[in-house]
N, C-alpha and C positions, 0 to 999 in steps of 0.2 A: 792539721791545725787550720782552722778557718780564720777569717779576718777579725772576728770578735776576739778570739784568743790572742792574736798579735797585738791588738790595741791595748787589751788589758795588761799584757806583759810589759809593754812600753810604759804604761802609767805607773806600774809598780817600780820599775827601774828608776824613773824620774823621781818618785817620792823617796826612794832609798838614797839617791844622790843628795837630795835636799836635806834629809835627816843627817846623813854623814857630814855634810857641810856645816850644819847647825851645831853638831857635837864638836867638831873641830874649832869652831868659833868660840864655843863655851869654854873649851879647855884653854884656849889662848887667853881668854878673858880672865880665867881663874889664875893663871900664872901671872898676869899683870897685877892682879889684886894682891898676890902674895909678895911681890916685889915692890909694892907701892909704898909711899911715905906714911907717916903716922896718921891715925884717924882724926887727929885734931885738926888737920888741915881741911878747910871748908871745901876747897876745890876738889880735894880728894874724896871727901864725903859725897859731894854732888856727882862726881864721876862714878863713884861706887854705886850710888843709888841708880844712876842711869844704866850702868852695866848690869845691876841686879834686875832692873826692869827689862833690859834687853834679854838677860838670861831667862827671866820668867816668860818673856814673850817667846823665846826660843823653845822653852820647855813646852809651852802651850802649843807652839807649832809642831814640836816633836810629837806631843800627845795626839794632836789632830792627825799628824801624818801616820802615827801608829794606828789610830782608829781607822784612818782611810785605808791603810795597808790591810788591816783586819777585814774591813768591808770588801776590799778588793780580793783578798784571799778567799773570803766566803763566796764572793761572786764567782771567782775563778773555779772554786770547788763545785759550786752549783752548775757553772757552765760546763765543767768537765763531766759532772753527772749527766747533765742534759745531753752533752755530746756523746757520752757512752750510751745513753738510752737511745739517742738518735741513730747511733751506729748499730745498736742492737735491732732497732726497728727496720733500719735500712737493710741489715743482713737478713732479717725475717722476710722483708718485702721481696728482696732478691731471691730468697729461697722459694717464696710463694709464687713469684713471677716465673721462676724456673720450672716449678711444678705445673703451673697453669699452662706454660708453653709446652711442656712435655705432654700434658693431657691433650692440649689443642692439636699438637702434632699427631698424637695417637688417634684422636678422633678424626682428624683430617685424613689420615691414612685409611681409617675404617670407611669414612664417607667415600673416599676416592675408590676404594676397592668395591664398595657396594654399588657406586655409580657405574663403575666399569662392568660389574656383573649385570646390572640392570640394562646398561646399554647393549651388552652382548645378547641379553634375553630379548630386548625390543628388536634388535637387528634380526635375530633369528625368527621372531614372530612376523616381522615385516617381510622377511624372505619367504616364510611359509604362506603369508597372505598373498604376496605377489605371485607365488607359484600357483596357489589355488585360483586367483583371479585369472592368471594366464591360461590355466587349464579350462576354466569356465568359458573364457572368451574363445579359446580354441574349439571347445565343444559347441558353443553357439555358432561360430563361423562354420564349423563342419555341418551342423544341422541346417543352417541357412543355405549352405552350398548344396546339401542334399535336396532341400525343398526347391531351390531354384532349378536344380537338375531335373527333379520330378516335374516341376511346372513346365520346363522346356519340353520334357517328354510328352506331357499332356497336351501342350500346345501343338507339338508336332503331330500327335495322334489326331487332335481335332482338325488340323490342317489337312492331314491325309483323309480324314473322314469327309471333310468338306469337299476336297478334290474329288473323292469317290462319288459323293452325292451330286456334285456338279456334273461329273461325267455321266452319271445315270440320268440326270435331268436333261442333259443335252441329247442323250440317246432316246429318252422318252419324247422330247420335242421332235426329234427326227422321225420317230415312229408315228407320232401324231400327225406330222406334216404329210407323211406318206399316206396315212389313213385318210386325211382330209383330201388329198389329191385323188385317191381312189373313190372317196365319197362324191367329190365333185363330178368325176367322170360318170359314176353311176347315176347321180342326180340329173346330169345332162341327158343321159340315155333315157332315164325315166320321164323327163319332161317331154322329150320328143315322142315317147310312147303315149304319154297322156294327151299330148296335143292331137296325135292321130286318133286316139280313142275318143276324144271329145268331138272331133269332127264326125266320126262314125255315129256317136250318140246323138248329135244334133240331127244328122240325116235320118236316123231311126225314129227320133222323136217327131220329126216332121211327118214321116210316113204314118206313125201311130196316130197323130192328131187327125190327119186326113181320114184315116180308117174309122176313128171314133166319130167324126162328124158325119161320115157316110152312114154308119150303123145307127147312131142316135137320132139323126135327122136334125141336129142343132149345131149352130156355129160355136166357136170357142168363146165369143163374147157373151152369147146367150147362156152358155153353161156357167160362165164365171158369175154372172148376175144371179143365177139361181142358187149357186153355192154360197154367195155372200148373204143372200136372204136367209138361208138355212142357218149359217153361222151366227148372224145377227140375232135371230130368234133365240138360239141356244145361249148366247152371251147375255142377253137381257134377262133370261130366266135365272142363270147362275148369279148374275149381279144382284137380282132381287133377293135371292136366297142369302147371299153374302151380307147385304145391307141389313136384312132381318137378324142374322146372327150377331152382327156387330152391334146393333141397337140393343139386343138382349144382353149381350156381355157388358155393354156400357151401363145399362140400368143396374145390373148386379154389382158392379164395382164402382158405381158413381160416388157413393158416400166415402168409401175407403180412399178412393183417388182424390176426392176433394180435401179430406183431412191431410193427406200426404202433401198436396199442393200448398195448403195453408201453412203447415209446419215448415215446408221448404221455403216459402216466402218469408216467414218470420226469421228463419235462420239467415236468409240472404240479407234481410234488412239489418239484422244484428251483426252481420259480418263486417270485416274491416274494409274501409273504403279509401283511406288516404295512403298514398305511397310513402314508404319510410324514407327518411333522409339518409343519404350515404355520404354527406359532406359535412365537415366540421370547419368552423372559421376560427382563426387565431389572430388576434389583434396585436400589432407590432408597435413599439414605441416611436418608430419613424420609418419613412420610406427607405432611408439609407440602409436599414437592416436587411432589406430584400437582397441587395447586392452581396452582403456578407453570407446570407443563406445560400445564394446561388454558388458563390465561390469562384475561384479562378477557373475559367473555361468550364464552368458547371460542375466542378469536382465535388463540392459539398452537397448539392442537391442530388447528384447521382448516388453518392454514398448514402444519403438519408433514405432515398427510395429503395435502394438495394438492401439496407439493413432492416428497415421497418416494414417494407412491403406496402407502403402507403404512397399514393400519388400526391405530389405537392404541386399545386396550381398557383403560380404567381402571375397576376395580371395587373391591370391598371387600377384595381380597387385600392383606394388610399389606406395605408397603414393596416393592411390585412392580407392574409394568405389563406388559401383553401386547402384542406386535406381531404382526399377522396379515397374511400375504400369500402367494399361491401361488408367486410368483417368489422363489426362495431368495436370489438375488444382491441383488435389491431389498430383501428383508427384512433381509439382513445390513447393507446400506448404511443402512437406517433405524435398525437397532439401534445401529450405531456412531455415527450422527448424534446420537441421543438420549443415548447414553452421554457423548459429548463435551459436549453441552449441559448435562447434569446436573453434570459435573465443573466446567465453566466457571461455571455459575450464571446466566449472562446468556441468558435465553430470551425472544426476541421474533421476529417474522416475518423481519426482515432478517438477524438472526444465524442463524436456522434455515437460510436459503438459503446463507449463507457456509459454515457447518459441513457442510451437505449436500454442497457441491462438494468440500470437503476429504476427507470420508469416502468419497465416490464414487471420487476419485482413489486413495485408499489401498486400497480394495477392488480396484480394477482392477489396481494394482501387485501386490497379494497374489495375485490370480488368475493374472496373467501369470507370476509367479515360480513358483507351484505347477505350472502347465502346463510350464514349462521344466524344472523338477526331474523331473516325470514322464517327459518325453521323454528326458532324460539317463538316467534309471533304466532305461527300456525299451531305449534304444539307437537311437532314431530321430532322425536329424539333419536331413533335408531334408523340410520340411513347410510348407504355405502359412501365412503369418502370421494370416490370418483363422481358420484351424482352430486355431491356437495360442490365440487369444483365446477361441474357443468352448470349448476344452478347459479353460481357466482358470475359466470360469464353472461347470464341473462340480465345482469345489472345494467349493461350498456346496450342491450338489444331492445329495440322498439318495434312494435308491430303496427305500422300505419298510424303512428302518433301515440300509442299507448305503451308504457314500459312493461315489458313481458314479466319481469319478476314481481312487480306490484300487481299485475293482472293475475298471476298465479296465487298470490296471497289473498286477493279479493275473491277469486273463484273458490278457493278452499274454504273461506269463511261462509260464503253463500251456500256451498254444498253441505257444510257442517250443519248450518241452520236447517236446511231442508231435510237432511237425514234425521236430525233430532225431532223435527215435527212428525216425520213418518215413523219414528221409533226404529230406525235401522242402525247398522254398524257405523257410528260416526267416524272413528279413526280411519277405517279403511276407505270410506268415501272421501274424507278430507285428503287422504294421501293420494287417491286417484285424481282428484281435482287439482291438487298442488303440483303433481308431476305430469299433467296432461300435455303441456307444451315444452317438456324437457328437450324434445328433438330439435327445437329451434336453435339450440346452442350449437348444433352441428350442421345446419342447413347450408352453410357456406363451405363445408368440407365434404359432406356426404350427399350423394344424389338421392332423390326420392322425397316423398311427403314427410313432413315433420312428425306426423302422427305415427307412421310406420317406423321411422327412425327412433322416436321416443319409446315405442313399444319394444323394439329390439334392445335398446339400452336398459330398460327396466327389467326385461327378461334376463339379460346378461348379468346384471348385478343383483339378482336374487329377489326381485319384487314378487308379490303375490300375483297369481294368475288373474284374479279379478282386476287388480290395478293395471296389469298389462293390457287386458282386453278393453278397459275403459279408455286407456290412452290411444290404442289403435282404432277405436270406434268413435272418437269424439268428433270426427269430421266425416263419418260414414264411409271411410275407406273399407271397413268391414261392417256388416250389419250389427248394431248393438244387441246383445243377448242377455245382459244382466241389468239390474236396477242401478248398479254403480255407474255403468256406462251411460245410462239415460240421465241420471242426475249430473254427471260430469258435463254432458252436452248442454243441459239446461243452465247450469251455473256458469258455463263458459259464455253462453249467449247472453245471460243477464249481465255479466261483467263487461262484455264488449258492447252491449247495447245501452249501458247506462249513459244518460245525457252528460256530455262533457268528458267522457272517458277517452274518446277518440276524436281527433280533429279532422276536418274536411278541407282540403285545399281545392277550392272551386276552379281556380285557373288550371291547375294540373289535371283535374278530373275532366274538364271540358276539352283540353288539348288532347288528352288520351283518347276520348271518344271520337273527336274529329279525325285524329290520325288513323284510328281503326277503320272508320268509314272511308277515308281516302284510300287506304291500302286495298280494301275490298272493291271500291268503285273503279280503281285503275285497271282492273282485270278485264280482258276481252269477253264480251257477251253478258256483262252484268247490267241489269236493268235498274234495280233499287237495292239500297242497303239500309238495314235498320239495326242500331245498337240497342240491346235490351238488357234488362236486369242490371242496371248500373254498370254497363260495360262488360259484364261477365259472359254475355252471349251476343253473337252477331248473326243476323239472318240475311242471306244474300239471295235476292230474287234474280234469276237469270232468264234470258230469252230462250225459250225452248227450241226455236229454229236455229240458233247459233251454238247452243251447248247441248250435247247429248248426255246420257246418264254417266258414261265413263268420263266425259269432260267435266261434269259436275263434281265427281269425286276428286279429280285432279285439281280442280279449282279450290275446293275446300282445303286440300292438303297444302297448296301453294300459299293461300291466305294465312293459314295457321303458322306455316314456316316463317313467312315474312313478319308476322306479328311477334313471334318469339325472338327474331333477330333484332328488331328495331325498337321494341317497347319494353318498359319495365312496369309490371302490373302485379297486383296481389292475386294469389290463387291461380286459377286457370280460366281461359276464355274458350267457350264452345263456338265453333264455326259451323253454321247450318246453311247449306245451299239448297234452295227450293227451286225445282224445275217443274213448272205447271203448264199443262196444255189444256186449252179450253176450246170447245167447238160449240157454236151457237147456231141454232136453226129457228126460223120463225114459222109458226103454224098459222095459216090464213084460212 
């Protein structure tokens, strides 16, 4: 029984007490009325009326109480009904909760069992994995141990072999020393014998000369003069014959030689004159950035030069540093790396390596894009990817002031026009002209002429043999044998000789010529020095009394060696030493 049922029961009891009290009062009143005086008494009548009113009021109150009791009973019945329904619902809810709890317990038991089984399976799998990993590691360690043991055995064998070879070498040296000792002894004996023989020959020669003078009736000086006159007559005759043959040969080859000289002169005039720049300048926002670039105790600049391969020159030039490198692509990567570092502000060895990788990738992409644009402009579609990469590197390669990649495009256009006018194979000639300087992409890495290097590259990557020959013959490293080679030479000369295509640094040119002449003039026995053909040939006139023929050859080699070591110049420089003897006689 809840609180509402208790309150309702109390209200019903109170109303019942009130009703019983009212009934008792009414009964008492009726008894008073039955024993009262006659009705004629006014006071009695008034009292009766008052009692009747009270009785009516009590009846009304009783009726209201009855109605209230009825309402309370109905409410109690409804409450009991609701309570019964609530009890039923509570019972059903408890049954449902008990069922759900039982299901949950069953499911929990199932999940626990499944988890336990899964855990056991995972543990077993981990044990198997660990066992396999341990077996693999043991196998790797065993293999490593075997390799190390084999390496130790190989090293021991090599050491034994070296020791044996060293022992043999020592024995050979000892044998050679013994032979040299014997040879010295034999040489000393032979020298003594030769000295004795020489004395005997001198004595016999003197006896023979005296006998000849006695028999011939002439002294030695008179016989010498007669012999000289005979030899002089014979030499004059042979010299005249030689001069006649030389003049005849010169007349027969004069025209061909003249044409060759003219062509060679044109090629020399059209060739490159200005030394290419090997230095790039990077402007800085302020001089305080130089200290950050150098770093503490030079740490940053050493890391930069080690990573990029570019020499960084920091001098008194305000707000600028110099980057020096013979490889133009590497120099551009270094310049771009330093520019990014300056803009970023964070300069330390690790950051230098990161920025260098980014700059190298960017330059490679720019080179590849430049090569593809050049191929599209020329109209070449099928070409090996490695050749495309090498062509892209020529984007930053200049040949004495002229960009090599632009020079290749221009040369290909000129060769194509000439081939079209001559009704030849335009694609193959344009291809030959476009690839003729491909070797310049590797001249900083591979020794040799760029024409030969380019021909080897073209042959390696499957180019036509006519294209290969045109590349290797465009500077006459090999004689041109095809029309493609001739047109490649002509278009190359036209592109290089175009006014404005290549710059001329007069100051550098004059300094190079002066230094060449100083090097040659500083040698002993040199009389005059002449730099010819724009510094491509130097002629050294020597004093014949101070320098003989062998000394002239040594002098030419020494001058060429010193020029190679001290100067930077295009192509090659020919050193010619002239030793001339003149004898003058006056006929009176």
